[in-house]
C-alpha positions as CSV (number, residue, x, y, z in Angstrom):
1,M,174.2,58.9,158.8
2,A,174.4,60.8,155.6
3,G,171.9,58.7,153.6
4,T,172.2,58.4,149.8
5,G,171.8,60.6,146.9
6,A,173.1,61.3,143.4
7,H,176.7,61.8,144.7
8,T,177.2,58.5,146.5
9,L,180.2,57.5,144.4
10,A,181.7,61.0,144.4
11,R,181.5,61.3,148.2
12,A,183.0,57.8,148.5
13,E,185.8,58.8,146.2
14,Q,186.8,61.8,148.3
15,F,186.8,59.5,151.4
16,I,189.1,57.0,149.6
17,W,191.6,59.6,148.5
18,L,191.6,61.2,152.0
19,T,191.9,58.1,154.1
20,A,192.8,54.9,152.2
21,R,196.0,53.0,151.8
22,V,197.6,53.0,148.4
23,L,196.2,49.5,147.7
24,E,192.6,50.5,148.4
25,Q,193.1,53.7,146.3
26,R,194.3,51.6,143.4
27,R,191.5,49.1,143.9
28,F,188.9,51.9,143.9
29,A,190.4,53.5,140.8
30,H,190.3,50.1,139.0
31,A,186.8,49.3,140.0
32,F,185.1,52.7,139.5
33,L,187.4,54.9,137.5
34,D,188.7,52.5,134.8
35,G,192.1,52.4,136.5
36,D,195.0,50.1,135.5
37,P,194.9,46.6,137.1
38,D,198.7,46.6,136.9
39,A,198.7,49.4,139.5
40,V,196.6,47.2,141.9
41,E,198.9,44.3,141.5
42,T,202.0,46.5,142.1
43,A,200.5,47.8,145.3
44,L,199.6,44.3,146.5
45,T,203.1,43.1,145.9
46,A,204.3,45.3,148.8
47,Y,202.6,42.9,151.2
48,L,204.2,39.8,149.7
49,N,206.8,37.8,151.6
50,K,209.5,35.4,150.4
51,D,207.6,32.4,151.6
52,G,204.8,33.1,149.1
53,G,202.4,34.3,151.7
54,Y,201.3,37.9,152.5
55,G,201.7,39.9,155.7
56,H,202.4,43.5,156.8
57,A,198.9,44.1,158.0
58,L,197.2,43.5,154.7
59,E,194.3,42.3,156.8
60,P,194.3,45.3,159.2
61,D,193.5,43.4,162.4
62,L,196.8,41.4,162.2
63,R,199.8,43.7,162.4
64,G,203.5,42.9,161.8
65,P,205.4,41.5,158.8
66,V,204.7,37.7,159.1
67,S,202.7,35.8,156.5
68,Q,199.3,34.6,157.7
69,P,196.5,32.6,156.0
70,L,194.0,35.5,156.5
71,H,196.4,37.9,154.8
72,T,196.9,35.5,151.9
73,A,193.1,35.0,151.5
74,H,192.8,38.8,151.3
75,A,195.5,38.9,148.6
76,L,193.6,36.3,146.6
77,S,190.4,38.3,146.8
78,V,192.3,41.3,145.4
79,L,193.8,39.3,142.6
80,D,190.3,37.9,141.8
81,S,189.0,41.5,141.6
82,I,191.4,42.2,138.8
83,D,191.1,38.8,137.1
84,R,194.6,37.8,137.9
85,C,194.1,34.5,139.8
86,D,196.3,32.5,137.5
87,G,199.7,31.4,136.5
88,Q,202.8,31.8,138.8
89,R,200.9,34.1,141.2
90,V,198.5,31.4,142.2
91,E,201.1,28.6,142.1
92,R,203.2,30.5,144.6
93,I,200.3,31.1,146.8
94,C,199.2,27.4,146.7
95,R,202.8,26.4,147.7
96,Y,202.4,28.7,150.7
97,L,199.0,27.3,151.5
98,T,200.4,23.7,151.4
99,D,203.2,24.6,153.7
100,V,200.9,26.1,156.4
101,S,198.0,23.7,156.2
102,T,197.0,21.5,159.1
103,K,197.0,17.7,159.1
104,E,193.6,17.9,157.5
105,G,195.0,19.8,154.6
106,A,193.1,23.0,155.5
107,L,194.0,26.4,156.9
108,P,194.2,27.7,160.4
109,A,193.0,31.2,161.0
110,L,196.2,32.3,162.7
111,L,199.6,30.8,162.9
112,P,201.7,31.1,166.1
113,T,204.3,33.1,164.2
114,Q,201.9,36.1,165.0
115,R,203.0,35.9,168.6
116,G,205.1,39.0,169.5
117,Y,203.3,41.2,167.0
118,P,200.1,43.2,167.7
119,A,196.8,41.4,166.8
120,A,193.2,41.8,167.5
121,P,192.3,40.3,170.9
122,F,189.4,38.4,169.4
123,I,191.7,36.3,167.2
124,P,193.5,33.9,169.6
125,I,197.1,32.8,169.1
126,V,197.6,29.2,170.0
127,D,200.6,26.8,169.4
128,D,198.7,24.2,167.4
129,P,195.9,26.0,165.7
130,P,193.0,23.9,164.2
131,A,191.8,24.0,160.7
132,E,188.9,26.4,160.3
133,L,186.2,26.9,157.7
134,L,186.5,30.6,158.3
135,A,190.0,30.7,156.8
136,T,189.7,27.8,154.3
137,G,186.3,28.3,152.7
138,P,186.8,31.6,151.0
139,V,190.2,30.5,149.6
140,V,188.9,27.2,148.2
141,G,185.8,28.8,146.8
142,L,187.7,31.6,145.1
143,L,190.3,29.2,143.6
144,H,187.6,26.9,142.2
145,G,185.7,29.9,140.9
146,N,188.8,30.9,138.9
147,Q,189.2,27.3,137.5
148,V,192.4,26.8,139.4
149,W,193.5,23.2,139.8
150,N,196.2,22.5,142.4
151,A,197.0,19.4,144.5
152,W,196.4,21.5,147.6
153,L,192.7,21.9,146.7
154,F,191.8,18.2,146.9
155,R,192.0,17.8,150.7
156,A,191.0,21.4,151.4
157,T,187.8,20.9,149.4
158,D,187.0,17.8,151.3
159,F,187.5,19.6,154.5
160,C,185.2,22.4,153.5
161,W,182.4,20.0,152.4
162,S,182.7,18.2,155.7
163,A,182.7,21.4,157.7
164,V,179.8,23.0,155.9
165,E,177.6,19.9,155.9
166,A,178.2,19.4,159.6
167,L,177.2,22.9,160.7
168,E,174.4,22.9,163.2
169,Q,175.3,26.1,165.2
170,S,177.2,28.9,163.5
171,H,177.9,32.6,163.5
172,P,177.7,35.2,160.7
173,Y,181.4,35.2,159.6
174,E,181.5,31.4,159.5
175,V,178.4,31.4,157.4
176,E,179.9,34.0,155.0
177,A,182.9,31.7,154.6
178,A,180.6,28.8,153.9
179,V,178.8,30.8,151.2
180,A,182.1,31.8,149.6
181,F,183.0,28.1,149.4
182,L,179.6,27.0,148.1
183,D,179.5,29.8,145.4
184,G,182.7,28.5,143.9
185,A,182.4,24.8,144.6
186,P,182.5,22.7,141.4
187,D,179.8,20.3,142.4
188,R,176.9,22.6,141.8
189,A,174.1,20.2,142.7
190,R,175.7,19.4,146.0
191,A,176.3,23.1,146.6
192,E,172.7,24.0,146.0
193,V,171.4,21.4,148.4
194,T,173.9,22.4,151.1
195,A,173.2,26.1,150.6
196,D,169.4,25.5,151.0
197,R,170.0,23.8,154.4
198,L,172.4,26.5,155.4
199,G,169.9,29.2,154.5
200,R,167.3,27.5,156.8
201,L,169.9,27.5,159.6
202,V,170.5,31.2,159.1
203,R,166.8,32.0,159.4
204,E,166.1,29.6,162.3
205,Q,169.1,31.0,164.3
206,R,168.3,34.6,163.3
207,L,171.8,35.2,161.9
208,A,170.5,37.8,159.5
209,V,168.6,41.0,160.3
210,L,165.6,40.8,158.0
211,D,164.1,44.1,159.1
212,P,166.8,46.8,159.8
213,A,164.2,49.0,161.5
214,R,163.9,46.2,164.2
215,R,167.6,45.2,164.4
216,E,167.6,45.3,168.2
217,E,165.3,42.3,168.2
218,Y,168.0,40.2,166.6
219,P,170.8,38.6,168.7
220,V,174.5,39.5,168.3
221,A,176.8,36.5,168.1
222,T,179.0,35.8,171.2
223,G,182.2,37.7,171.0
224,Y,181.0,40.2,168.5
225,A,180.9,43.9,169.1
226,P,177.6,45.5,170.3
227,G,175.5,46.1,167.3
228,E,177.6,43.9,165.0
229,H,174.7,42.6,163.1
230,H,174.7,41.0,159.7
231,F,172.1,41.6,157.0
232,P,171.0,39.7,153.8
233,H,173.5,41.6,151.6
234,D,176.4,40.5,153.8
235,Y,175.7,36.9,152.7
236,A,174.4,37.5,149.2
237,R,176.9,40.0,148.0
238,T,175.9,39.5,144.3
239,P,172.6,38.4,142.8
240,G,174.3,35.2,141.6
241,S,175.2,34.0,145.0
242,L,173.4,30.9,146.3
243,A,172.6,32.9,149.4
244,R,170.3,35.2,147.4
245,R,167.7,32.5,147.5
246,W,167.6,32.7,151.3
247,F,165.8,36.0,151.2
248,T,162.6,37.5,149.7
249,D,162.8,40.4,147.3
250,E,161.4,42.6,150.0
251,E,163.9,41.5,152.6
252,L,166.8,42.1,150.2
253,E,165.6,45.5,149.2
254,R,165.3,46.6,152.8
255,S,168.8,45.3,153.4
256,L,170.2,47.2,150.4
257,D,168.3,50.4,151.5
258,H,170.0,50.0,154.9
259,L,173.4,49.5,153.3
260,A,173.0,52.6,151.1
261,A,171.8,54.7,154.1
262,E,174.9,53.7,156.1
263,Q,177.2,56.0,154.1
264,Q,178.5,58.5,156.5
265,D,178.9,62.3,156.2
266,D,182.6,61.9,155.2
267,G,181.6,59.6,152.3
268,G,182.7,56.3,153.8
269,W,180.9,53.4,155.5
270,P,181.4,52.5,159.2
271,V,183.3,49.6,160.6
272,T,180.9,47.5,162.8
273,W,183.3,44.9,164.2
274,R,185.2,45.5,167.5
275,Q,187.7,48.3,167.2
276,W,190.8,47.8,169.3
277,A,193.3,50.2,167.8
278,P,193.0,53.5,165.9
279,G,195.0,52.4,162.9
280,T,193.0,49.3,162.3
281,A,189.7,51.2,162.3
282,L,191.2,53.8,159.9
283,E,192.4,51.1,157.5
284,G,189.3,49.0,157.8
285,R,186.8,51.7,156.7
286,P,188.0,52.0,153.1
287,L,187.8,48.2,152.8
288,V,184.2,48.3,154.1
289,T,183.5,51.2,151.7
290,L,184.7,49.3,148.7
291,R,182.6,46.3,149.6
292,A,179.5,48.5,150.1
293,L,179.9,50.2,146.7
294,E,180.6,46.8,144.9
295,T,177.5,45.3,146.5
296,L,175.2,48.2,145.6
297,R,176.5,48.2,142.1
298,A,176.1,44.4,141.7
299,Y,172.4,44.9,142.5
300,G,172.0,47.8,140.1
301,R,171.6,50.5,142.7
302,P,172.5,53.9,141.3
303,L,175.8,55.3,142.7
304,G,175.7,58.7,141.0
């Protein structure tokens, strides 16, 4: 670990120029160098398919050209980062989401069209995939957060409410998806009550490492990579997130200290999930680096 210092951003910038895809280079330039949002959108368009969805390994753990809900959710997050979740862009995406939704009106994590193309072994390919909060929650929350209204959202929102309110056992990525939904859900009173219950579940099931110096005392979820822990900042990525209330100031500060200290000697942050191919790890690190920088900045941490 390289730790932190006055040159956090400068070292991260060198890492991005050295290793990142064009899309992540453009995203970094927009977020930290006053770059043009048009350049981000142009780079994102390279991943767009005729069906209105996104593919081509936009989400690095899914290879091949075919559109997938997880790719499309990733595309929406990019559009959100440049304030372009509107107009024909989102109408086209919502048409795709409608076409690939399950009978519940929600999204599966992976469509069987992925079969025949490389994919992470921890994302199973099945013929009739179920609707999943993991895939649906972030999309619904982001669309609501951008004041998007589309017929697809009605049933998808109902699915998310039912899924989140029924959670009794969970795992970190599912909780992150639930938070993404709750942070954007239009019924704020219901979201606050539901988030409070979810926060208690996270603490009871020890799904967040509250003291990074003792992380070995916290369990890793079944199927996760060894050491693939999650920390308060993974759930509360901004101070305005409902998940921020789950943690004390001291717990969050320790979490952010840990995040800052995880910057490596080459300027990037490490991938913690299971690495199954060299290319996916290479493409994943700039994404993790962007997220780390955005989180630290959101909490007012100096980047240099």
